[in-house]
C-alpha positions in Angstrom: 22.8 10.1 -12.8 20.6 13.5 -13.3 21.8 16.9 -11.7 18.6 17.3 -9.6 19.3 13.9 -8.4 23.3 14.9 -7.5 22.0 17.9 -5.7 19.1 16.2 -3.8 22.0 13.3 -2.5 24.2 16.3 -1.5 21.5 18.1 0.1 20.3 15.2 2.2 24.0 14.6 3.5 24.4 17.4 4.6 21.1 17.0 6.6 22.2 14.2 8.1 25.9 15.3 9.1 24.6 18.8 10.4 21.8 16.7 12.7 24.6 14.5 14.2 26.4 17.8 15.1 23.8 18.9 16.5 23.3 15.6 18.4 20.2 14.2 17.7 21.9 10.9 17.7 22.1 8.1 15.0 18.2 6.7 14.0 17.4 3.6 14.8 15.3 1.1 13.2 15.0 -2.4 11.9 14.3 -3.3 8.2 12.8 -7.3 8.3 11.9 -9.4 5.1 8.4 -10.4 4.8 7.1 -13.1 2.5 3.3 -15.0 2.7 2.5 -18.5 3.8 -0.6 -19.6 1.4 -1.0 -23.1 -0.9 -2.1 -22.6 -3.9 -2.4 -24.7 -7.0 -4.5 -25.3 -10.2 -6.7 -27.8 -9.2 -8.0 -26.2 -6.4 -11.7 -25.4 -6.6 -12.3 -21.4 -7.0 -14.3 -21.5 -3.2 -11.1 -23.1 -2.1 -8.6 -20.5 -3.7 -10.7 -17.4 -2.7 -10.7 -18.9 1.4 -6.7 -19.4 0.8 -6.6 -16.0 -0.8 -8.2 -14.1 1.9 -5.5 -15.0 4.9 -2.6 -12.7 4.2 -0.5 -14.1 6.1 3.0 -12.5 5.7 5.8 -13.4 8.6 9.1 -12.3 9.8 11.2 -14.9 11.2 13.1 -14.2 14.7 15.2 -16.5 16.8 13.5 -16.8 20.3 15.3 -18.3 23.1 18.8 -19.5 24.0 18.6 -22.6 21.6 17.8 -19.4 19.0 14.7 -21.3 17.5 13.5 -19.6 14.2 10.2 -18.7 14.7 7.7 -17.2 12.0 6.1 -13.9 13.7 2.6 -13.3 11.7 1.7 -9.4 11.0 -2.2 -8.4 12.3 -2.4 -4.8 11.9 -5.7 -5.2 14.2 -5.0 -6.7 16.8 -2.8 -6.2 19.8 -0.7 -8.9 21.7 2.4 -10.7 20.8 2.3 -14.3 20.9 4.0 -17.5 20.7 2.5 -20.6 19.8 3.5 -23.3 22.6 5.0 -26.6 21.7 3.4 -28.0 24.6 -0.1 -27.7 24.7 -2.8 -30.7 24.4 -3.3 -32.8 22.1 -6.2 -30.9 20.0 -4.7 -27.8 19.8 -1.7 -26.4 17.2 1.6 -27.2 18.8 3.6 -24.2 18.4 7.6 -24.5 17.3 9.1 -23.0 20.4 9.6 -25.0 23.2 9.4 -23.0 26.5 11.1 -25.6 28.7 14.4 -26.4 26.7 14.9 -22.4 26.8 17.4 -21.4 29.5 16.8 -17.9 29.2 12.7 -18.4 29.8 10.4 -16.7 32.7 7.2 -17.0 33.4 5.6 -13.6 34.4 2.3 -14.5 35.7 0.1 -17.4 36.0 -3.0 -18.4 33.2 -4.6 -15.5 31.8 -7.9 -16.3 29.9 -9.0 -13.9 27.5 -13.4 -13.3 26.2 -12.1 -11.9 23.3 -9.1 -12.7 21.2 -8.1 -15.5 19.0 -6.6 -17.3 22.6 -8.6 -18.7 25.6 -5.6 -19.4 27.6 -2.2 -18.2 27.5 0.7 -17.3 30.3 2.7 -13.9 29.8 6.1 -14.9 29.9 9.7 -13.0 28.8 12.4 -14.8 27.0 15.9 -13.7 24.8 15.1 -12.8 21.3 17.8 -12.5 18.5 17.0 -9.6 16.7 20.4 -8.9 15.0 22.8 -10.8 13.5 25.5 -11.4 16.0 25.5 -11.9 19.3 23.3 -9.7 21.4 19.8 -10.3 22.5 16.9 -8.5 24.4 14.5 -10.0 26.9 11.0 -9.6 25.2 7.5 -10.0 27.2 5.0 -12.4 25.1 2.3 -14.1 26.0 2.8 -18.2 25.7 -0.5 -19.5 23.8 -1.5 -23.1 25.4 -4.9 -22.8 24.3 -6.6 -21.3 21.2 -10.4 -20.8 20.5 -11.4 -23.4 18.6 -12.6 -21.3 15.6 -9.6 -19.6 14.8 -7.1 -19.7 12.1 -3.4 -20.1 13.9 -0.4 -21.4 12.8 2.1 -23.0 14.8 4.4 -19.6 14.9 3.5 -16.9 16.4 1.3 -13.7 16.5 2.7 -9.4 16.1 -0.1 -7.3 16.7 0.6 -3.9 15.6 -3.1 -2.4 17.2 -3.4 0.7 19.4 -4.6 -0.2 22.4 -4.7 -3.7 24.3 -8.2 -5.5 25.2 -9.2 -5.2 28.7 -8.1 -8.8 29.6 -4.9 -7.9 27.6 -1.3 -6.8 29.1 0.4 -3.9 27.7 3.8 -5.2 28.0 3.5 -7.8 25.4 3.5 -5.7 22.8 6.3 -6.3 20.3 6.8 -2.3 19.2 6.6 -1.5 22.7 9.2 -4.3 23.8 11.5 -2.4 20.9 11.4 1.0 22.2 11.7 -0.4 26.1 15.3 -2.2 24.7 16.3 1.3 22.7 16.3 -0.4 19.6 14.7 1.7 18.1 14.0 5.6 18.0 10.2 6.0 17.2 7.6 3.9 17.7 6.9 4.0 13.8 6.0 1.4 11.2 5.4 0.3 7.5 4.5 -2.5 5.2 6.0 -2.8 1.7 5.7 -4.8 -0.9 8.6 -5.1 -3.2 6.5 -4.5 -6.1 3.2 -3.6 -7.5 2.6 -7.5 -9.0 -1.1 -9.2 -7.2 1.3 -12.2 -7.5 4.0 -11.9 -6.0 4.4 -11.2 -1.8 7.2 -10.6 -0.4 8.3 -6.8 1.1 9.5 -5.1 4.4 8.3 -4.6 7.2 10.2 -1.5 9.1 10.3 -0.6 12.4 11.3 2.6 14.0 11.7 6.2 12.5 10.1 7.7 9.3 11.5 6.7 5.6 12.8 10.3 5.3 15.3 9.9 8.6 17.1 6.7 7.5 16.7 7.3 3.3 17.1 11.2 3.0 18.0 10.0 -0.9 14.6 8.8 -1.8 12.3 10.7 0.8 11.5 14.1 1.6 10.1 15.5 4.9 8.1 17.8 2.7 6.2 14.7 0.5 4.8 13.2 4.0 1.1 13.8 4.9 -0.5 12.1 7.3 -3.8 12.4 9.2 -5.6 10.9 13.0 -6.6 7.5 13.1 -10.7 7.9 14.0 -12.4 6.5 16.4 -13.7 3.1 16.0 -17.3 1.1 17.8 -15.8 1.0 21.0 -15.0 5.1 21.4 -10.8 4.1 20.9 -8.5 5.3 18.2 -7.9 3.1 15.9 -6.0 2.2 12.5 -9.0 3.4 10.0 -9.6 6.8 8.3 -12.5 8.6 7.4 -13.2 9.4 3.6 -15.1 12.5 2.8 -16.1 10.8 -0.9 -16.2 7.3 -2.3 -16.1 7.7 -6.0 -16.5 5.3 -9.2 -16.4 6.9 -12.7 -17.1 10.4 -10.9 -19.9 8.9 -9.2 -19.9 9.7 -5.5 -21.2 6.6 -4.0 -20.3 7.3 -0.5 -19.6 10.7 1.6 -18.0 10.6 5.5 -17.6 6.6 5.4 -15.3 4.5 7.6 -12.5 2.9 5.9 -10.1 0.0 8.0 -6.4 -0.6 6.9 -6.0 -4.7 6.9 -2.7 -5.9 5.7 -3.3 -9.4 6.7 -6.3 -9.4 4.3 -5.8 -10.8 0.7 -8.6 -8.9 -0.5 -10.4 -5.8 -0.6 -13.9 -5.7 1.1 -16.3 -3.7 -0.6 -19.8 -2.4 1.0 -23.1 -2.0 -0.3 -23.2 0.2 -2.1 -19.8 -0.5 -3.9 -21.4 -3.6 -5.8 -24.9 -2.1 -6.1 -23.2 0.2 -8.7 -20.8 -2.1 -10.5 -23.7 -5.0 -11.1 -26.0 -2.2 -12.6 -23.2 -1.6 -15.1 -24.6 -3.3 -18.3 -21.2 -4.5 -19.1 -21.3 -6.7 -16.2 -25.0 -8.1 -16.1 -23.6 -9.2 -19.4 -20.8 -11.3 -18.6 -22.1 -12.1 -15.6 -25.7 -12.8 -16.3 -26.0 -13.8 -20.0 -22.3 -14.9 -21.0 -20.9 -17.7 -19.7 -17.3 -16.6 -19.2 -17.8 -15.0 -16.0 -19.2 -16.5 -12.8 -19.7 -15.9 -8.6 -18.8 -18.3 -5.5 -19.6 -18.0 -2.5 -17.1 -19.1 1.0 -17.7 -18.3 4.3 -14.5 -17.2 6.4 -15.3 -18.1 10.3 -12.1 -18.0 11.6 -10.5 -14.7 11.6 -11.6 -12.7 14.9 -14.6 -14.8 15.5 -15.0 -13.1 19.2 -14.1 -9.5 18.7 -17.0 -7.5 19.6 -17.2 -5.8 16.3 -17.9 -8.3 13.7 -15.7 -6.8 10.7 -14.9 -10.4 8.7 -16.3 -13.5 10.2 -19.5 -14.2 7.6 -20.4 -15.3 4.0 -18.7 -13.6 1.4 -19.5 -13.7 -2.6 -16.3 -14.1 -4.8 -15.9 -13.0 -8.5 -14.2 -14.4 -11.3 -13.6 -15.2 -14.4 -12.0 -17.3 -17.6 -8.1 -16.7 -17.7 -8.1 -15.8 -21.6 -11.6 -13.3 -20.6 -10.4 -9.9 -21.0 -11.4 -8.1 -17.9 -11.4 -4.8 -19.3 -14.4 -5.8 -20.9 -16.5 -5.2 -17.6 -16.2 -1.8 -17.7 -15.2 -1.7 -14.2 -13.9 1.8 -13.4 -11.0 2.6 -10.5 -12.0 3.7 -7.2 -11.2 6.9 -5.9 -10.9 7.5 -2.0 -10.8 11.5 -1.3 -9.7 12.6 2.0 -9.7 16.2 2.3 -7.9 17.0 5.5 -5.0 15.6 3.2 -6.3 17.5 0.3 -5.1 13.8 -1.2 -7.7 11.3 -3.7 -6.0 7.3 -3.3 -6.7 5.8 -6.0 -7.6 2.0 -6.5 -6.5 1.0 -10.1 -9.0 -1.8 -10.8 -6.7 -2.8 -14.0 -4.0 -4.3 -11.9 -6.5 -6.4 -8.7 -6.8 -9.5 -10.8 -4.9 -12.4 -10.2 -4.6 -15.8 -12.7 -4.5 -19.1 -10.4 -5.1 -22.5 -12.7 -8.1 -21.9 -15.3 -9.5 -18.6 -13.8 -9.2 -14.9 -13.4 -10.4 -13.7 -9.6 -11.2 -10.2 -9.1 -9.6 -8.8 -5.8 -12.5 -7.4 -4.3 -14.9 -9.1 -2.3 -18.8 -8.7 -1.4 -20.0 -9.6 2.1 -23.2 -11.8 1.8 -25.1 -10.2 4.8 -22.9 -6.6 5.3 -24.4 -5.4 8.6 -21.7 -2.9 9.1 -21.6 -2.0 5.4 -18.3 -1.3 6.0 -14.8 -0.9 3.6 -11.4 -2.9 4.5 -8.4 -2.4 3.1 -6.2 -5.3 2.3 -3.3 -6.5 0.1 -4.3 -4.9 -3.1 -4.6 -1.4 -1.4 -1.0 -2.0 0.5 0.3 -2.8 -3.3 -0.5 0.3 -4.4 0.1 2.5 -1.2 3.4 2.3 1.3 1.1 3.3 4.3 3.1 5.1 7.2 1.8 4.4 11.0 2.8 6.4 14.0 1.9 4.2 17.6 2.2 7.3 19.7 0.6 10.0 17.8 -1.8 7.2 16.1 -1.5 9.3 13.1 -1.8 7.5 9.1 0.5 9.2 6.9 2.2 8.6 3.2 4.6 10.0 0.9 3.0 11.7 -1.9 6.0 11.8 -3.6 9.8 10.3 -3.6 13.3 12.4 -5.0 13.0 10.4 -8.0 9.7 11.4 -8.5 10.7 15.2 -8.5 13.8 14.4 -10.2 11.5 12.7 -12.8 9.1 15.7 -12.8 12.1 18.2 -13.5 13.5 16.5 -16.1 10.4 16.7 -18.1 10.0 20.1 -17.2 13.5 20.8 -18.1 13.2 18.8 -21.5 9.6 20.7 -22.2 11.4 23.9 -21.6 13.9 22.7 -24.1 11.5 22.3 -26.7 9.8 25.2 -26.3 12.7 27.3 -26.4 13.6 25.0 -30.1 10.5 25.5 -31.2 10.7 28.9 -30.7 14.6 29.6 -31.8 12.8 27.7 -35.2 10.1 30.1 -35.8 12.2 33.6 -35.1 15.0 31.5 -37.5 12.3 30.5 -40.5 11.0 34.4 -39.9 13.9 35.8 -40.2 14.5 33.6 -43.2 11.5 34.5 -44.6 12.1 38.4 -44.6 15.3 37.8 -46.0 14.2 36.3 -48.9 11.4 38.7 -49.4 13.6 41.7 -49.9 15.6 39.8 -52.5 12.3 38.9 -54.8 11.8 41.6 -57.6 9.8 44.3 -57.2 6.0 44.5 -58.4 6.0 47.7 -60.6 2.7 50.2 -59.7 0.1 51.2 -62.3 1.6 54.5 -63.4 5.3 53.2 -63.6 4.0 50.4 -66.6 2.2 53.4 -68.6 5.6 55.7 -68.2 7.8 52.2 -69.4 4.6 51.8 -73.0 5.4 55.6 -73.5 9.0 55.4 -73.7 8.8 52.2 -75.7 6.5 53.7 -78.3 8.7 57.2 -78.3 11.4 55.0 -79.5 10.0 53.3 -82.2 8.8 56.9 -83.9 12.2 57.5 -84.1 13.8 55.0 -85.5 10.5 55.1 -88.2 11.2 58.3 -89.4 
């Protein structure tokens, strides 16, 4: 371990102990492992692959009720409610895993509620015990027990955790997962992040961390001075949402968008590009060649009609175009440059590495940026490929979004590299000085070249001696 890293650890430990001495208390946070519910096999047609990849159904498991039934809860950043699917629903509905009639701690709080803009159409505001920790302790959370869904809703047998900032007019503020955690004093702050375990596009495991900023609970890796953030932007319904307004969006130094609203959507498996982006790459000669003249790259249309189908702003529902190539095709030949999203308030540029957002399945490699066939809103939506590259932090109370520009490990590596550069420069200077000194010394020992008058004097003496010997 390097000197710089040891020093950082000692300073972090000192700061932590100092905080406790000041009575700031212990930081409370939760760390859930998440994984993805997805079915892919090599025999699937590309259209089916695109549809399955679109739903980035990442979930955590929580034990609910007196029977401690394990329920998978799917994470939604752009939806609000905390929902559990009931087992006791009509035959034509998706039956959930949770049976409220067998839980001795279940309590109905209100009669049936009906929803005009939600995946649910009928639900009951309820309360039951939630076993968050691996012990006998539990807390009571409020949630919606869903009894009927919109017939065009992508729903599972488990539940849903929404992290949207505001409920719809027909939704209760009590049915919020993060609010329940704070109300029960389980977390210190209403701050959360979705962090993948690796940057590989084919891997879908990670952690949902709720309750505090990373520099508060992992000071050995994160430092507050490296954290930057900005306010979420106001959306079409005049409320703050999880989106940024980017000053510029560039591709290969060309500005294709200015002052553009971009939504964060980890529940989506793709990045959805807007019209300007696809107009740009479709005019590339390499793109035209391989998608129009060559026989190794293709496009496929598919439809998504069961996500946020009843939302006021239709961001997801519609027809899409997906792009893919033969699995042995070298995608670098398409000559697609990285995407840069410039956020001047943060003095930071997000870079989407195009090389890393292709995924192989079966006989093809799929491009993880898809196009809306009719993009009326002309939106950018940043899904899984973006969250693979950036660990974004969402501050619920302050309605802010942030990230760490570097970690202590990065800073330590930079310090080590700088130190190595200094050593190399110092070593080269020593060599140069040594060589210079050696050259001067060698020069001083060389025979001195005689001047012209000294040569004449030598000739004179030689002739004189010759004359004497002759006499």
